[in-house]
C-alpha positions as CSV (number, residue, x, y, z in Angstrom):
1,M,76.2,109.2,118.9
2,T,76.1,107.1,115.7
3,K,78.3,108.2,112.8
4,H,76.9,107.7,109.4
5,H,79.2,107.5,106.5
6,K,78.2,108.6,103.0
7,H,77.3,105.7,100.8
8,S,77.8,106.4,97.1
9,L,74.9,104.9,95.2
10,A,76.6,105.6,91.9
11,A,78.0,102.4,90.4
12,T,81.7,102.4,90.0
13,Q,83.9,100.1,88.0
14,N,86.3,98.3,90.4
15,P,85.4,100.6,93.3
16,S,87.8,101.7,96.1
17,F,85.8,102.7,99.2
18,D,85.8,103.3,102.9
19,L,85.2,99.8,104.5
20,C,82.4,101.3,106.7
21,A,80.6,102.9,103.7
22,G,80.1,100.0,101.3
23,A,79.9,100.5,97.6
24,T,78.1,99.8,94.4
25,A,80.2,97.8,91.9
26,A,79.2,98.3,88.2
27,A,78.6,95.3,86.1
28,G,81.9,94.0,84.7
29,S,83.9,94.9,87.9
30,T,86.6,92.4,88.8
31,T,88.0,93.9,92.0
32,L,86.9,95.7,95.3
33,T,89.4,97.7,97.3
34,F,88.5,98.3,100.9
35,T,90.2,101.4,102.5
36,N,90.9,102.0,106.1
37,H,91.7,105.5,107.6
38,R,91.6,104.2,111.2
39,P,94.6,103.7,113.5
40,N,93.7,100.0,113.9
41,S,93.3,97.2,111.4
42,C,89.7,96.1,110.7
43,T,88.3,92.7,110.1
44,I,85.6,92.3,107.4
45,T,83.3,89.3,107.8
46,G,80.6,87.9,105.5
47,L,81.8,88.3,101.9
48,G,83.0,84.8,101.3
49,S,80.5,84.3,98.5
50,L,81.5,87.5,96.7
51,V,85.3,87.9,96.9
52,D,88.5,85.7,96.9
53,C,89.8,87.1,100.2
54,G,87.7,84.6,102.2
55,N,84.7,85.1,104.5
56,S,86.9,86.9,107.1
57,F,89.9,89.1,106.2
58,S,91.8,92.1,107.6
59,V,92.2,95.6,106.2
60,P,95.5,97.1,107.5
61,A,95.5,100.2,109.7
62,K,96.4,103.7,108.4
63,A,100.2,104.1,108.7
64,N,102.5,107.0,108.0
65,G,99.7,109.1,106.7
66,V,98.6,106.5,104.1
67,N,95.3,104.7,104.4
68,G,95.5,100.9,104.6
69,T,94.0,99.0,101.7
70,K,93.0,95.5,100.8
71,T,92.0,94.5,97.3
72,C,89.9,91.4,96.7
73,N,88.9,89.8,93.4
74,I,85.3,89.4,92.7
75,L,84.5,85.7,92.3
76,S,83.4,84.6,88.9
77,T,80.6,82.7,90.6
78,A,79.2,85.9,92.3
79,T,75.8,87.0,91.1
80,A,74.3,90.4,91.0
81,G,72.8,91.4,94.3
82,T,73.4,93.0,97.7
83,Y,76.0,91.5,100.0
84,T,76.0,92.8,103.5
85,Y,79.0,92.5,105.8
86,S,80.2,93.4,109.2
87,S,83.4,95.0,110.4
88,T,85.2,95.3,113.7
89,C,85.7,99.0,113.1
90,C,82.3,100.3,112.0
91,D,79.9,101.8,114.6
92,D,76.9,102.1,112.3
93,E,73.7,100.4,113.5
94,T,73.3,98.8,110.1
95,N,76.0,96.8,108.4
96,P,77.5,98.2,105.2
97,A,76.9,96.4,101.9
98,I,78.3,95.8,98.5
99,I,75.8,96.1,95.7
100,L,77.0,94.0,92.7
101,Q,75.2,95.0,89.5
């Protein structure tokens, strides 16, 4: 059974979002915050041209009832577009994406 996470199409300034859902970052955003409600850390791969965290980085596991988070700065060289990525935690058939407006 494939789980589908809700993807918010509404653009948000400096969005914070479930790492398996992706997000839409409004024009002028400077950060992206990935959240993880899972019991294991998750590795995100494929966003090296968008954020300063590198092309592969880890989002910590949920601990003591608090979701793990990882905030990355959007690179000044990033251009508007759709950036797909993969995660070691997501079971969706299609990879999530960040839409930078």
